[in-house]
C-alpha positions as CSV (number, residue, x, y, z in Angstrom):
1,X,-0.1,-0.1,0.0
2,X,1.3,3.4,-0.9
3,X,1.4,5.8,1.8
4,X,2.1,10.2,1.7
5,X,5.2,11.0,1.7
6,X,5.3,12.5,4.6
7,X,4.3,9.1,6.4
8,X,7.7,8.1,5.1
9,X,9.6,10.7,6.0
10,X,8.3,11.0,9.5
11,X,8.7,6.8,10.0
12,X,12.2,6.9,8.8
13,X,13.7,9.6,11.0
14,X,11.2,10.7,13.2
15,X,11.1,14.5,12.1
16,X,9.5,16.6,14.3
17,X,8.2,18.6,11.2
18,X,6.7,15.8,9.6
19,X,5.1,14.6,13.3
20,X,3.0,18.2,13.3
21,X,1.8,18.1,9.7
22,X,0.6,14.8,10.4
23,X,-0.9,15.8,13.5
24,X,-2.4,18.6,11.5
25,X,-3.8,16.6,9.0
26,X,-5.6,14.5,11.0
27,X,-6.8,16.8,13.7
28,X,-10.0,16.9,12.7
29,X,-10.8,13.5,14.2
30,X,-10.3,14.3,17.1
31,X,-13.5,16.3,17.3
32,X,-15.7,13.9,15.5
33,X,-14.5,11.2,18.3
34,X,-15.4,13.6,20.9
35,X,-18.5,14.8,19.6
36,X,-19.7,11.1,19.6
37,X,-19.0,11.0,23.5
38,X,-19.9,14.0,24.2
39,X,-23.8,13.0,23.3
40,X,-23.2,10.5,26.4
41,X,-21.3,12.4,28.7
42,X,-23.3,15.5,27.9
43,X,-23.2,18.0,31.0
44,X,-21.2,15.5,33.3
45,X,-17.8,16.4,31.4
46,X,-16.3,19.4,29.5
47,X,-16.2,19.0,25.8
48,X,-12.7,20.9,25.9
49,X,-10.9,17.6,28.1
50,X,-12.5,15.1,25.8
51,X,-11.1,16.7,22.7
52,X,-7.7,17.5,25.2
53,X,-7.8,13.8,25.9
54,X,-8.1,12.5,22.6
55,X,-5.3,14.5,21.2
56,X,-3.4,12.5,23.0
57,X,-4.6,9.3,21.4
58,X,-4.0,10.8,18.0
59,X,-0.4,11.7,19.0
60,X,-0.1,7.8,20.3
61,X,-1.2,6.8,17.2
62,X,1.0,8.5,14.8
63,X,3.9,7.2,16.6
64,X,3.0,3.7,16.7
65,X,1.2,3.3,13.5
66,X,3.0,0.9,11.3
67,X,2.6,1.7,7.9
68,X,3.1,-1.5,6.5
69,X,-0.2,-3.1,7.8
70,X,-2.5,-2.9,5.4
71,X,-4.9,-1.1,7.5
72,X,-5.9,2.5,7.4
73,X,-4.7,5.1,10.0
74,X,-7.8,6.3,9.9
75,X,-9.2,3.6,11.4
76,X,-6.4,2.8,13.6
77,X,-6.8,6.5,15.1
78,X,-9.9,6.5,15.9
79,X,-9.6,3.1,18.4
80,X,-6.8,4.9,20.0
81,X,-8.2,8.1,20.1
82,X,-11.5,6.8,22.0
83,X,-9.0,4.6,24.2
84,X,-7.4,7.5,25.2
85,X,-10.5,10.0,26.3
86,X,-12.0,6.6,27.9
87,X,-8.7,6.1,29.8
88,X,-8.9,9.1,31.3
89,X,-12.1,9.8,32.1
90,X,-11.6,6.6,34.2
91,X,-7.9,7.9,35.7
92,X,-10.2,11.2,36.7
93,X,-13.0,9.5,38.3
94,X,-15.2,12.0,36.3
95,X,-18.2,10.1,38.2
96,X,-18.3,12.0,41.7
97,X,-18.5,9.9,44.7
98,X,-21.5,12.1,45.8
99,X,-23.4,10.8,42.6
100,X,-22.6,6.9,43.3
101,X,-24.0,7.1,46.8
102,X,-26.9,8.6,45.8
103,X,-27.4,6.2,43.3
104,X,-27.3,3.4,45.8
105,X,-29.9,5.0,47.7
106,X,-32.1,5.5,44.6
107,X,-31.4,1.7,44.2
108,X,-32.2,0.5,47.7
109,X,-35.5,3.3,47.7
110,X,-36.6,1.6,44.7
111,X,-36.1,-2.3,46.3
112,X,-38.2,-0.9,49.5
113,X,-40.6,0.5,48.3
114,X,-41.6,-1.7,45.8
115,X,-41.2,-4.6,48.8
116,X,-43.8,-2.5,50.9
117,X,-46.2,-1.8,48.1
118,X,-45.8,-4.5,45.6
119,X,-46.1,-2.1,42.7
120,X,-44.2,-0.2,40.2
121,X,-42.3,2.8,41.4
122,X,-42.4,6.0,40.3
123,X,-40.3,9.3,40.4
124,X,-42.8,10.6,42.6
125,X,-42.8,7.6,45.2
126,X,-38.9,8.5,45.2
127,X,-39.3,12.0,45.6
128,X,-41.5,11.9,48.2
129,X,-39.9,8.7,50.3
130,X,-36.5,11.0,50.0
131,X,-37.4,14.4,50.8
132,X,-36.0,15.5,47.3
133,X,-37.6,17.3,44.0
134,X,-38.9,15.1,41.5
135,X,-36.6,17.0,39.2
136,X,-32.9,16.1,41.0
137,X,-34.7,12.5,40.9
138,X,-34.3,12.8,37.4
139,X,-31.3,14.2,37.0
140,X,-29.6,11.5,39.7
141,X,-31.3,8.6,36.9
142,X,-30.2,9.9,34.0
143,X,-26.8,10.5,35.4
144,X,-26.5,6.5,36.9
145,X,-27.4,5.7,33.1
146,X,-23.9,7.8,31.7
147,X,-21.6,5.8,34.4
148,X,-23.1,2.5,32.9
149,X,-22.5,3.4,29.4
150,X,-19.0,4.5,30.4
151,X,-18.6,1.4,32.4
152,X,-19.4,-0.7,29.3
153,X,-17.6,1.2,26.9
154,X,-14.5,0.4,28.7
155,X,-14.8,-3.3,29.5
156,X,-15.5,-3.8,25.5
157,X,-12.2,-1.1,24.9
158,X,-10.2,-3.1,27.9
159,X,-10.8,-6.5,25.8
160,X,-8.5,-4.6,22.6
161,X,-11.5,-6.5,20.1
162,X,-13.4,-3.6,19.1
163,X,-13.6,-4.0,15.2
164,X,-11.2,-2.5,13.2
165,X,-10.7,-2.2,9.4
166,X,-12.1,-4.9,7.1
167,X,-8.4,-5.5,5.9
168,X,-6.7,-7.0,9.5
169,X,-5.3,-10.4,9.5
170,X,-7.1,-13.6,9.5
171,X,-6.1,-14.0,13.3
172,X,-7.5,-10.2,14.2
173,X,-11.1,-10.9,12.2
174,X,-11.1,-14.2,14.1
175,X,-10.9,-12.8,17.5
176,X,-13.2,-9.9,16.6
177,X,-15.8,-12.5,15.5
178,X,-15.1,-15.0,19.1
179,X,-15.7,-11.0,20.6
180,X,-19.5,-10.8,19.0
181,X,-20.3,-13.7,19.4
182,X,-19.2,-13.5,23.5
183,X,-21.2,-10.5,23.1
184,X,-24.3,-11.6,21.4
185,X,-24.4,-14.7,24.2
186,X,-23.5,-12.8,26.9
187,X,-27.2,-10.4,25.9
188,X,-29.0,-13.7,25.1
189,X,-28.5,-15.0,28.5
190,X,-30.1,-12.0,30.1
191,X,-33.5,-11.5,31.4
192,X,-36.3,-11.2,28.8
193,X,-37.0,-7.8,30.4
194,X,-33.4,-6.9,30.3
195,X,-32.6,-7.7,26.9
196,X,-35.5,-5.7,26.1
197,X,-34.4,-2.9,27.7
198,X,-31.3,-3.1,26.2
199,X,-33.1,-3.6,22.6
200,X,-34.7,0.2,23.0
201,X,-31.9,1.8,24.3
202,X,-29.1,0.9,22.1
203,X,-30.9,0.1,19.1
204,X,-33.9,1.9,18.9
205,X,-32.2,4.8,21.0
206,X,-35.4,5.8,23.0
207,X,-35.1,7.3,26.5
208,X,-36.1,5.7,29.5
209,X,-39.0,7.2,29.7
210,X,-40.4,6.0,26.2
211,X,-38.9,3.2,27.1
212,X,-41.2,2.9,30.7
213,X,-44.3,3.8,28.6
214,X,-43.9,0.3,26.1
215,X,-43.2,-1.4,29.2
216,X,-45.7,0.3,31.9
217,X,-42.5,0.5,34.1
218,X,-40.9,3.5,35.9
219,X,-38.4,5.8,34.7
220,X,-36.6,5.0,38.0
221,X,-37.4,0.7,37.2
222,X,-36.3,1.2,33.8
223,X,-33.0,2.5,35.2
224,X,-32.2,0.1,38.0
225,X,-33.2,-3.0,34.9
226,X,-30.3,-1.4,32.7
227,X,-27.8,-0.8,35.5
228,X,-28.4,-4.6,36.4
229,X,-28.2,-5.6,32.7
230,X,-24.7,-3.5,32.4
231,X,-23.5,-4.9,35.2
232,X,-24.2,-8.6,34.3
233,X,-22.7,-7.8,30.6
234,X,-19.4,-6.5,32.2
235,X,-19.2,-9.8,34.5
236,X,-19.8,-11.9,31.5
237,X,-17.3,-10.2,29.0
238,X,-14.0,-9.6,31.8
């Protein structure tokens, strides 16, 4: 595969000028990846922070990329950029301890109220029990599901089996196929309700409120089901 001359110059003598030119050439990819991830993390992280973390990933990709391999740099770089963002979010523990405690409190409250009433628990019920506003309950529930997504995302990235380029080696294609089969098999082992929530959330892109309307469950209950499903998937994939 014929590579740009700039790649040949950089890889032959690690020329700083060539490296900077490559960074400038592919910098647009950082914002593309960061924008996609920001849609999940929203107000919990700063967009500029994601871009900063992604920049480290791009530099790492340029330094480690092997121009002799039959792989597109853009495909390889996206993986490294995304991985750098995930790593730095984890290192900086972007989920505050207070949120973790609130999440646990919400889950325990749902269990307690369900055991007491034997019926579906609404956000209003949780609000009254904890003496906080309904808006606060909804805010916590939304933040909980963002943490769950990041946690699963990190687990998948750590496996090193994220899909790369179609021109990868047969061995890597086989590893990717095995991982996808494992992921599919793990999802199939979830309960019927958990599979439904995962499908509606990730494939149909519905929010908790919309899923709750379909399944005739409260947002808080959907959050609980989603959290348990993600935890089970993580345990099966690690």
